[in-house]
C-alpha positions in Angstrom: -18.9 40.1 35.1 -17.9 39.4 31.6 -16.5 42.7 30.1 -15.3 43.5 26.6 -12.9 46.3 26.1 -11.6 48.4 23.1 -8.6 50.3 23.4 -7.2 47.8 25.9 -3.7 48.6 25.2 -3.8 52.3 25.8 -3.0 54.2 29.0 -6.6 54.0 30.4 -7.4 50.4 28.8 -4.4 48.7 30.2 -4.9 50.0 33.7 -8.5 49.1 33.4 -8.0 45.5 32.2 -5.4 45.0 35.2 -7.9 46.4 37.8 -10.9 44.4 36.4 -9.2 40.9 36.2 -7.6 41.6 39.6 -11.2 41.9 40.9 -12.1 38.7 39.5 -14.0 39.8 36.2 -13.4 38.1 32.9 -12.1 40.6 30.2 -12.3 40.2 26.4 -10.1 42.7 24.6 -11.0 43.6 21.0 -7.8 43.9 19.2 -7.0 44.6 15.5 -5.8 41.9 13.1 -2.2 41.0 13.6 -1.9 42.8 16.9 0.6 41.2 19.3 -0.6 41.5 22.9 1.8 40.7 25.6 -0.3 40.0 28.8 -0.2 38.3 32.0 -3.7 38.9 33.1 -5.4 35.8 31.8 -7.7 38.1 29.5 -9.2 36.7 26.2 -8.8 38.4 22.8 -11.3 38.9 19.9 -10.6 40.4 16.6 -12.2 43.4 15.2 -11.2 45.9 12.3 -13.4 49.1 11.9 -11.6 50.0 8.7 -13.1 46.8 7.0 -16.1 46.8 9.1 -15.4 43.3 10.6 -16.0 42.1 14.1 -16.1 38.8 15.9 -19.8 39.2 16.9 -20.1 35.6 18.2 -17.4 36.3 20.9 -19.8 39.3 22.1 -22.9 37.2 22.6 -23.8 36.9 26.4 -21.3 39.6 27.5 -22.3 41.6 30.4 -20.8 45.0 29.5 -18.7 46.7 27.0 -16.1 49.6 27.5 -15.2 51.3 24.3 -12.0 53.3 24.5 -10.4 53.0 20.9 -9.6 56.0 18.8 -6.9 57.8 17.1 -4.8 60.0 19.6 -6.2 63.7 19.3 -2.6 65.1 19.7 -0.6 62.4 18.0 0.1 64.7 14.7 -0.6 68.2 13.4 -4.2 68.8 12.6 -4.0 68.6 8.8 -7.2 68.0 7.0 -6.0 64.3 6.5 -5.4 63.9 10.2 -8.8 65.5 11.2 -10.4 62.9 9.1 -8.5 60.2 10.7 -9.4 61.3 14.2 -13.1 61.7 13.3 -13.4 58.5 11.5 -11.4 56.4 14.0 -14.0 57.4 16.4 -17.2 57.3 14.5 -16.7 54.2 12.3 -15.5 52.0 15.3 -18.3 53.2 17.5 -21.0 52.6 14.7 -19.6 49.1 14.1 -19.7 48.2 17.8 -22.9 49.6 18.5 -24.8 48.1 15.5 -23.2 44.8 16.3 -24.2 44.9 19.9 -27.8 45.9 18.9 -28.0 42.8 16.6 -26.9 40.3 19.3 -29.4 37.7 20.6 -27.9 38.3 24.0 -26.7 41.8 24.1 -24.8 43.5 27.1 -26.7 45.5 29.6 -24.3 48.4 29.3 -22.1 50.1 26.9 -19.6 52.8 28.3 -18.6 54.7 25.2 -15.6 57.1 25.1 -16.0 60.8 24.7 -14.3 63.9 26.1 -14.7 67.3 27.6 -13.9 68.6 24.4 -17.5 68.3 23.8 -18.1 71.5 25.4 -15.7 73.6 23.5 -14.2 76.7 25.2 -16.4 77.3 28.4 -14.0 80.1 29.8 -14.6 80.4 33.6 -18.1 79.1 33.4 -18.6 75.9 35.6 -20.1 73.4 33.1 -21.7 70.0 34.0 -23.3 67.5 31.7 -26.2 69.9 30.7 -23.7 72.2 29.1 -24.2 72.7 25.3 -21.9 71.5 22.8 -19.1 73.9 21.5 -18.4 74.6 18.0 -14.5 74.0 17.5 -13.1 70.7 16.0 -12.9 68.7 19.1 -16.5 69.5 20.0 -17.6 68.5 16.6 -15.8 65.3 16.9 -17.3 64.4 20.2 -20.9 65.3 19.1 -20.4 62.8 16.0 -18.6 60.2 18.3 -21.5 60.2 20.8 -24.1 60.0 18.1 -22.5 56.9 16.5 -23.5 54.9 19.5 -27.1 55.6 18.6 -28.0 52.0 17.5 -27.0 50.6 21.0 -29.2 53.3 22.6 -32.2 52.5 20.3 -31.8 48.7 21.1 -32.3 49.5 24.8 -28.8 49.0 26.0 -27.9 51.5 28.7 -25.1 53.9 27.2 -23.1 56.3 29.1 -20.6 58.6 27.3 -17.1 58.9 29.1 -16.5 62.7 28.8 -13.0 62.3 30.1 -10.7 65.3 30.9 -6.9 65.3 31.1 -5.8 62.0 32.6 -2.9 62.3 34.9 -0.2 59.5 35.2 3.4 59.6 35.2 3.7 56.8 32.7 1.6 58.2 29.9 -0.4 61.2 28.6 0.1 64.8 29.0 1.8 64.7 32.4 4.4 62.2 31.3 5.3 64.5 28.5 5.6 67.5 30.7 7.6 65.9 33.6 11.1 66.0 32.0 10.6 69.6 31.3 9.5 70.5 34.8 12.1 68.4 36.6 14.8 70.4 34.7 13.1 73.5 35.9 11.9 74.4 32.3 8.3 74.0 33.0 5.8 77.1 32.8 2.4 78.3 32.2 1.1 78.8 28.5 -0.6 82.0 27.6 -2.4 84.0 30.3 -2.4 81.1 32.8 -6.3 81.9 33.6 -7.5 79.0 31.3 -9.0 76.1 33.2 -7.8 72.5 32.8 -10.2 69.8 33.7 -8.3 66.8 35.0 -8.6 63.5 36.5 -6.0 61.0 38.1 -5.7 57.8 36.0 -6.8 56.0 39.3 -9.9 57.8 39.6 -10.6 57.5 35.7 -10.4 53.8 36.2 -12.5 53.6 39.3 -15.1 55.7 37.8 -15.5 53.4 34.8 -15.8 50.5 37.2 -18.3 52.5 39.1 -20.4 53.0 35.8 -20.6 49.3 35.0 -23.1 48.9 37.8 -24.4 52.5 38.5 -27.6 53.3 36.8 -26.2 56.3 34.8 -26.9 56.9 31.1 -26.0 59.6 28.9 -23.2 62.1 29.3 -20.9 61.6 32.5 -18.1 63.9 33.1 -15.0 62.0 34.1 -13.1 64.8 35.7 -12.0 65.6 39.3 -14.3 68.0 41.2 -11.7 70.8 41.3 -10.3 71.8 38.0 -7.4 74.1 38.0 -6.4 77.0 35.9 -3.2 76.5 33.9 -1.2 78.8 36.2 -2.5 76.8 39.3 -1.5 73.5 37.6 2.0 74.7 36.8 2.6 76.2 40.2 1.4 73.1 42.0 3.4 70.6 39.8 6.5 72.8 40.5 5.9 72.8 44.1 5.5 69.0 44.1 8.7 68.6 42.4 10.5 71.3 44.1 11.6 72.9 40.9 10.9 76.7 39.7 8.5 77.4 36.9 8.5 80.1 34.2 6.3 81.4 31.3 6.4 79.4 28.1 6.0 81.3 24.7 3.6 79.7 22.5 5.7 79.8 19.4 7.4 76.6 20.3 4.2 74.3 20.6 2.7 76.0 17.6 5.7 75.0 15.5 5.8 71.5 16.9 1.9 70.8 16.8 0.5 73.6 14.4 -1.3 76.5 15.8 -4.9 75.0 15.9 -3.8 71.9 17.8 -1.4 73.9 20.1 -3.9 76.5 21.1 -6.7 73.8 21.5 -4.3 71.9 23.9 -3.0 75.0 25.8 -5.3 77.8 25.6 -8.8 76.4 25.4 -10.5 77.0 29.0 -12.8 74.2 30.3 -14.1 74.3 33.7 -15.9 71.0 33.8 -17.8 69.5 36.9 -18.4 65.8 37.5 -22.1 66.5 38.6 -23.5 63.2 37.5 -20.7 61.1 39.3 -21.2 63.1 42.5 -25.0 62.8 42.4 -24.5 59.1 42.0 -22.3 58.8 45.2 -19.1 58.4 43.5 -16.2 59.4 45.8 -12.8 60.5 44.3 -9.5 59.2 45.8 -7.8 62.2 44.3 -10.1 65.3 44.4 -7.4 68.0 44.7 -4.6 68.6 42.3 -1.9 68.7 45.0 -2.9 65.3 46.5 -3.2 63.7 43.0 0.3 64.8 41.8 1.7 63.8 45.1 0.2 60.4 45.0 1.2 59.9 41.3 4.8 61.1 41.8 5.3 59.6 45.3 6.0 62.9 46.8 
């Protein structure tokens, strides 16, 4: 297949490019102007710039599939009003540009896999939530609702669009786990708040495998990219400590609240989301890392 990818230099995108090219697919990376890409996979590049509304539409003619992963990191900076606007705009502006461009092609792709997140559901408490769950009302939920809506032109054009509602992606080279590891290895890792809040996670390996699966699986609409066994914060901390052979403790919230601001820190650490990957399971997808203990041991080589 010929597959175009945005966000190809990120944690998920770079691993996806590697896996797809290794499998014999041709990958076209959509990159920003002036972006220097150091790559040995043989992928091609085309330029797009959502800020100016420019995109190399000709390069997308006849492409088989598009995977759209680009967007400002949700936890890169404190959630000031300005940063919230950047987060929202980086998702909606880019998605609208891409969807409208694909809809206007003479030979559009058959599928668009468009990024989203389990933040769509807001705080679900202890309630198991599949793709039929309603949208939440907090900032991440509002972002996800607008993000998915921005793909409307592609849906209206008859392109199969699946929304990748991704959970916490676990890998030791990036993302939340990589930031936690130094503290846990030093015996300073611990649970946040009550520890009863659920965290919906997925290994990077299964995240990429699920995206590859969705390129040809006849699924559209929301698809939860989470492992089938979400863990509470307390369970996550205990399991990671056990895998590393290190003690764990209880972390006060004042540190993260000072570092990230109260709204972002509480959203990251205290929001409970018990999300179930019902669509993937119904379609026959088999997880390589269905349990947290097994996933962490595979990632950390333990």
